[in-house]
N, C-alpha and C positions, 0 to 999 in steps of 0.2 A: 648533729652537726649546725654550728651556729649558722644565723641567715646570712651574713656576709662570704662564709666559706662556701655554703651551698649555692649560693647565688653567681659565684665565680664558677664552679663546677657545671652548674646549668649553663653558664654563657659560654665556658669551653665545648662543651657537647655541642651546643646548638653551633658553633664554628665549624666544628667538625664535621656535623651534618651537613653545612652549607658548601662548606670549601672541599670536604674530600669525597664524603658519601653520594651525595646527589649527581655531583659530575660522573661516577664512577657506574652509575646505575646500568647504563646502556652496554658497557662493559661486563657486569655481572650477568646479564639476561643473555648476552652472545657467548660467554664462555661457560654458563651454568656453574660459575665458582666465584667465590669472594676472594679477591686479591689476597696473596698472604701477607703482603705489606701493610695490607688493611687491619686485617686480623691483628698483627702485631703492634699497630697504633691502639686500635682498642684495648688492648691489654695495658699498653702504656698509661692510656686514659684512667684505668681502674677499672672499666666494664666489667670485668669478669668477678670483680669482687664487689659489686654493689651492695649484695646482701649478706656476705661475709664479715662477721664481727671484727672490730679494730685490733683486736688482740691476737688476730689470726692472720692479719695483713689485708684484711678488705676495708672498703670503706663504711661499712656497717649503717646504712641508711636504714630509716624507718619506711614502712611501707608508702606512706604519703610521699617522700622524697623520692624513693623507687619509681613511683609511678611515675613522677613529674620528668624523670631523667628519662625514662622508655618513653615518654610522650614525646620529649624532644628528638630521642634516637629514631622514633619511626615515623617522622617527618618524610625520612629517607624510605627506600624498599623496607620492607618488613624482612626481606632476607638478611639485611644487616644483623639484627635484631636476634635471628635464629642462631647466629654464629654464638652469641652468648647465653641464649635463654635456657638451656637445659643446665647450664654450669651455675648460672643466677639462681635457678628454680631448684627442683629437686636435688639436681646433683651436687650441690652444697648444702642445700636445707634439711636433707635427711640427714647429714651428718651433724649439723647445728645443733638441732633439736633434739637427736636421739644417740649421737656418735659417744662411742667410747674417747677418754683423754686421749688415746694413742691415735685413735682415727682421726681424731680432730686435729692433731699436731702434725699426722701425716701429709693428710691431703688438703687441708683449709688453706694453709699459706699458698701451695702451688695452683690451686683452683682460682684463688683471688687474683694471683699476678699473671694468670694465663698461659702459666707454664703446663699447667695441664688442663685438659678439656673433660668435663663429664658427660656424659649422655645416659639418658633414663629406658631403660629397657623393662617394659611392661607390658605393652600391646603383642599379642599373638594372633596366627590367622584365625582362630577361633575364639580369641578373648579380647573386646576393645571397649565397649561400653559396661558390658560385664565382667569387668577385670577381676572378680573373685573366682571366675571359672577357670583360669589359667593352669595350663596344663605342663609348664616346663617344671621338672624336678630337680631336687636336690637332697640326695641321698647319704646319708652320714655315713663315713669310713674311717673310724679313727678321730684325729684330728683335721680330717677333710671332710667336704661335701664333694659327691662328685654330680655334676649338673648336666642335663640333658634337655634340649628344647630349642625352639625357633621362635625368636622375636621380629616382630614385623613393622614397617615404617618408623624405623627407629633414628630419631633427628640427631645428627652429628656424628653417628657410629663410625663413619669414615676416618674420623678426624679425632674420634676419641681417645684420651688415656685411660679412662676406666669407665666402667658402667655401673651404674645401680641397677643391681637385677632384681627383679621380684620372682622368687619360685618357690614352688611348694616344697616344704620340708615334712610337714607333716601330714603323710598319706591316709591317716585314718581321720584326720580333721576336715569337715566340709566348710567350703566357701573361704573366708578371708581369713578365717582363725588358724589356717595351716602355712600361710604364707610368710616367708622371710626375706628380708634385703639384705642383699650383699653388695659389699664393695669389690668389684672384679676388674684389675687390671687388662688392657684391652690386649696388651701382647702373651696373655697366658697361654699355654698351647690347647689346643681343640677349639677356640674360636675363629670362626671365619665367617665374612661378609658377603651377603648376596650382590646381586649386581644392581648399579644404583637406580631408584625408583624415578619411571618419568611420569611427571606430575600435570595437574591442570595449570598450576603457575607455582610461584616461588622458585624459580629457577635461581640454583645457587646454594640454596637450602638443602644440604646433604641427607638423604634418608634412604634406608636400605634394608632388608632383613638381617640379622643377626644369629648366626647358629651355633649352639653351643653342645660340642660331640664331646662326651667323657671328660668335661673340663672340670680340674681338680681346684676346689676354691677352699683356703684356709677357713676353719670354724671361726677363727677371730676376726674373719672379713665380715661376720653378721653385723648389721648396724646395730649398736647398742650390745652386741654380745650374747643377744636373748633371742633363740628362734620364735616364729611364730607371730611375731610385732611387725612383720613388714609392712602389711596393708595400714595398719595404724599410723606407721610413720608416714605413709604416703599420703593419708588424709588428713593430716598435720599440715601439710604443704599445700592442701589444695584450694583453700582460700585465699590465700596470700598469691597463689599461682593463677586464680581467675581475675583477682584485683590488676596483676600484671597483665592478662590479656587485654582486660578493660583499657589498660592504658596505650597498647598496642593498636588497639580500636580507635582510640581518641586521637594518635599521632596520625594516623594514617587520614582520620576524618580532618583533621586540619590540613593537610596535603591537600586532598579531593578539593574542598572546599575554596581553598586558595588558588588552586587550577582552575576550578568553574569560574570564579568570580572573575580572575584576569582573562579567560577567554571572552567571555559574555561581554566584559567591557571592549574587548578588541574586534571580535568578530562583528561585522556589518552584513544586514539583508535588508533588503525595501528600504534602503537609504539611511539607516540607524541602524547603532549597536544593537545587538540583539538583548542586552542587560536592562533595555529599557522596554522590552515586550514584557507586559504583565504575569504572563504564562511562564517565563524565563524565571522573572522574579520569584514566582511561586516555586518553582524547584530551588532555587539557591536559599529561599528563606525556610524552606524543610529540613534542608541539609543544615543549615545553621542551627536550628532547632533542636536536629537531633544531635549535633555537637555538644551543645550547651547542655542538653540535658545527661549526656554521658559525662561529662565533665563534673557536674552539679553531684550526682549520684556517685562517681567514683571519688570524689573528695569527701564525701559524708562516709562511705564504707570504710576509706584507708585510713581517715581520722579514727572512727571506732574500732577499726582493727589493731591501730597502735596502742589504744586506749585499754585494750585487753578484754574487749567486748566481744560476746559470740555474735559471727558475723555471718555464718553459714547461708542463711535465707538470703541476706542482703546481696552476698558476695555471689551468689548464683545468679539472683535477680541483675546484679550489674555485669555478669558476663553475658547473659542471656540479652539484655536489652543492648549493649554496646556493640556485641559484634553483628547482630541483625541490624542494628543502625548502620553501622559503618557499610554493610552491604546496601543499603537504600542509598546511602551517600554516594557511595561507587556507582549503582546504579544510574543516578540522578546526573552524576559527571558525565556519564556517557552519553545521556540524553543531549545535554547541555551542549555538548561537543558536536552532537550532530554525526553524519558522516566520518568526520575526523576522529570521534572519539571510537570509532571502530579501526581505525589506523595504527599499528605500533608506535608510529613516532612520536603521538603524543601522549604516550605511558598510559592513559587513564583506561584503555583495555585491560593494559597489565596489571594495572592494580586491582580492575574489577575481577580480575582471575585470582590475583593474589589474596585479596581479603576474604574470599570465599571459604578458605581454609580454617578460618577463626571460629566459624560458627561448629565445628566438629572438634576440634582438638580442645583439651582440659574441659572434657566434658560436652557432648552436642547440647545442642538447644533444646531437645527433647528431655535430655537428663536433667537439665538444670531445671525446666518444669517440673520434672516429677519432684525434685528436690525440692523447689520452693513450694508446691503443695503439699508435699510430706511435713515440712517443718511448719506450715500453718495448720495442719491437722493437729500435731502435736501441742502446738500452742492453744489451740482450742478445747485439747482434751485435758490440759494439763489442770 
């Protein structure tokens, strides 16, 4: 996208955040739901199609461009981003990278327009970080697979039009090699949803169990048409997803630093504003350093990703650092606000709870540490 067009898009998203999303945050928190009219507007802005190629109706942004837009979007509550997150991520990217021409033609234009919402069904009651141990089965019966299993904590499941489902198709193949990725329309008979999850934070972000009970899925719905490659498809999307989550963390850093600075300049104690106290200044400075460091690392990794370089170590380092950093920034924001920071009306306590999840999904901080060390060892042994 040329610079002028991209700047126009970013400015439009910035105004949308300031004029529509931030004013709606309290309503979302109260109702535990993102208003339908806002979701419609997000579709009209093209936000569901950020990562879908232009030939399929999307914006076709580079990783660096996508990260910049997500950073703008997440100056508002991260809940709004969750509406598009599963579609922008593997919901569309699995099909973009490995889908058949027919699968791309059928699903990508609908996903890009926001007419269909994708949900990623991987996690299970006994398979989280150890995703290769999943137990959901897909047994071949002629031209169909019969799917049975339960998926847990599935984001956007209640509003999903389709699931990118990971299931074991090769019973005799251990680990990731026996896993296939399916496109499963949400209205397929045999699919049911569990009760909505009650979470620490991120009210309005819909998650629940998805139960597959003798669900018949056409064999033609395997992404790419070849069984046993589902885990590889998911892995291809991970680097992009981790850069995306870093952009989420950075947007929230921007918002929290701004809120902290404004409050410190307005709040007075001992006859002067608390921003003039050096210990408060230290809190502000540390949060700005975390923000700038995340920004620099994200820009570097996104640029290398767009250049086609292998960035698995760097993407994991970025995801690890950025999500831990925004946790520190949120904690300092509460501290700077003092007693007010513990009160719901000032929002920082809400954001403190909301950003905690970033250190868990798309690979926990501990998984990122393992990946970083593993890549370091591979490099040293090469």
